[in-house]
C-alpha positions in Angstrom: 140.6 111.8 24.5 140.9 114.0 21.5 143.9 115.9 22.9 145.8 112.7 23.7 145.1 111.4 20.2 146.4 114.6 18.7 149.5 114.5 20.9 150.3 110.9 20.0 149.6 111.5 16.3 151.9 114.5 16.2 154.6 112.7 18.1 154.8 110.1 15.3 155.7 112.8 12.8 159.4 112.7 11.7 160.4 116.0 13.1 164.1 116.5 13.8 164.9 117.0 17.5 166.6 120.4 16.8 163.4 121.7 15.2 161.0 120.4 17.9 161.3 123.8 19.7 159.4 125.3 16.7 157.4 122.4 15.2 155.5 121.0 18.2 151.8 120.6 18.6 151.0 123.8 20.5 153.0 125.9 18.0 151.5 124.2 15.0 148.0 125.0 16.3 149.1 128.7 16.7 150.4 128.6 13.1 147.1 127.1 11.9 145.3 130.0 13.7 147.4 132.5 11.8 146.7 130.6 8.6 143.0 131.5 9.0 143.8 135.2 8.6 144.1 135.2 4.7 140.6 133.7 4.5 139.2 136.7 6.6 140.2 139.0 3.8 137.1 137.9 2.0 135.3 140.3 4.3 136.5 143.1 2.0 134.1 141.9 -0.6 131.1 142.5 1.9 129.9 138.9 1.9 126.3 137.9 2.1 124.6 136.1 5.0 125.9 132.6 4.4 129.5 133.6 3.7 129.4 136.0 6.7 128.3 133.1 9.0 131.1 130.8 7.6 133.7 133.5 8.3 132.4 134.0 11.8 132.6 130.3 12.5 136.1 130.2 11.2 137.0 133.2 13.3 135.5 131.7 16.5 137.2 128.3 15.8 140.6 130.0 15.4 140.1 132.1 18.5 139.0 129.2 20.7 142.1 127.1 19.7 144.0 129.6 21.9 142.6 127.6 24.8 143.6 124.4 23.2 147.2 125.1 22.5 147.6 126.7 25.9 146.1 123.6 27.6 148.3 121.2 25.6 151.5 123.3 26.3 150.8 123.2 30.1 149.6 119.6 30.3 152.6 118.2 28.4 155.0 120.8 29.5 155.8 121.9 25.9 156.6 125.5 26.8 159.1 126.9 24.3 160.5 130.4 23.5 158.8 130.2 20.1 155.5 129.2 21.7 155.7 132.2 24.1 156.1 134.4 21.0 153.6 132.8 18.7 150.6 132.4 21.1 150.0 136.1 21.9 150.9 137.2 18.4 148.4 134.8 16.9 145.6 136.1 19.2 146.2 139.7 18.4 146.6 139.1 14.6 143.3 137.2 14.4 141.2 139.7 16.4 142.8 142.9 15.1 142.8 141.7 11.5 139.1 140.8 11.8 138.3 144.3 13.1 140.4 146.1 10.6 138.9 144.3 7.6 135.4 145.2 8.7 136.1 148.9 8.7 135.9 149.4 4.9 132.5 147.6 4.7 131.0 149.7 7.5 130.5 146.9 10.1 132.7 148.5 12.8 133.7 152.1 13.6 137.4 152.9 12.8 137.8 155.0 16.0 137.0 152.0 18.2 139.4 149.8 16.4 142.1 152.5 16.7 141.7 152.8 20.4 141.8 149.1 21.0 144.9 148.6 18.9 146.7 151.6 20.3 146.0 150.3 23.8 147.4 146.9 23.0 150.6 148.5 21.6 150.9 150.7 24.7 150.4 147.8 27.1 152.9 145.6 25.2 155.4 148.5 25.4 154.9 148.9 29.1 155.3 145.2 29.8 158.5 145.0 27.7 160.0 148.0 29.5 159.1 146.5 32.9 160.6 143.2 31.9 163.8 144.8 30.8 164.0 146.5 34.2 163.4 143.2 36.0 159.9 144.2 37.0 156.9 141.8 36.6 153.5 143.3 35.9 150.8 140.7 36.4 148.2 140.3 33.7 144.9 142.0 34.5 141.7 139.9 34.8 140.0 142.9 33.0 142.3 142.3 30.1 141.1 138.7 29.7 137.5 139.8 29.9 138.3 142.5 27.3 139.7 139.9 24.9 136.6 137.6 25.4 134.3 140.5 24.7 136.3 141.4 21.6 136.0 137.8 20.3 132.2 137.8 20.9 131.8 141.2 19.4 133.8 140.5 16.3 132.0 137.2 15.7 128.6 138.9 15.9 129.7 141.8 13.6 131.1 139.3 11.1 127.7 137.6 11.0 126.2 141.1 10.6 122.8 139.9 9.2 119.8 138.9 11.4 120.4 135.3 12.7 117.5 133.3 14.2 115.6 136.6 14.5 118.4 138.3 16.4 120.1 141.4 15.0 123.7 140.2 15.0 125.1 143.6 14.2 123.3 145.4 17.1 124.4 142.6 19.5 128.0 142.9 18.2 128.0 146.7 18.7 126.7 146.4 22.3 129.4 143.9 23.2 132.0 145.9 21.3 131.3 149.0 23.5 131.6 146.8 26.6 135.0 145.6 25.2 136.0 149.3 24.6 135.2 150.2 28.2 137.2 147.2 29.5 140.0 148.1 27.0 140.4 151.6 28.5 140.0 150.5 32.1 142.5 147.6 31.8 144.9 149.9 30.0 144.8 152.4 32.8 145.2 149.5 35.3 148.4 148.5 33.5 149.8 152.0 33.6 149.0 152.3 37.3 150.7 149.0 38.1 153.7 150.0 36.1 153.9 153.4 37.9 153.5 151.8 41.3 156.2 149.2 40.5 158.6 151.7 39.0 158.6 154.1 42.0 158.9 151.2 44.5 162.3 151.5 46.3 164.7 148.7 45.2 166.2 146.7 48.0 
């Protein structure tokens, strides 16, 4: 199995024990995802059809590795503090960077990007406040669907040009509006959960 091969190969690397909390396989995959971000800056040059397709493939590959490092961490019980920090940060950096870089070249409306990013900051703030107060707010299934829609939308908008007779930009915009709706609804859901949890009498 590919994952087992990766795990065995990585275990053979001469990594000091005191650094394994940072330099383990799941964390390394997260760092590789973050390493894709500088390549996405090529979007600022308004690339042609081939380059746009290559960028979209890189983006999708980086986004899908989120499933890989999460699976490896759970299967081999490699759950570390650094991993808990890197994994969500890598996801947001990749998706948000992709959206922001497409604003100057007119592939995505700035106001939609602003709403999505502001919502993410607000939800992260709520969860941090709740955590500091000993409250647990469960992740919303709508939030996961929102993230998937964002990935599909950004991928299509990166392709931009007609692909196999399909208008990639139009498809991307349709999915992006769905992601926007889920963004707003899931954000309200988090606020409501926080409100109900905060007013609940403490025993």
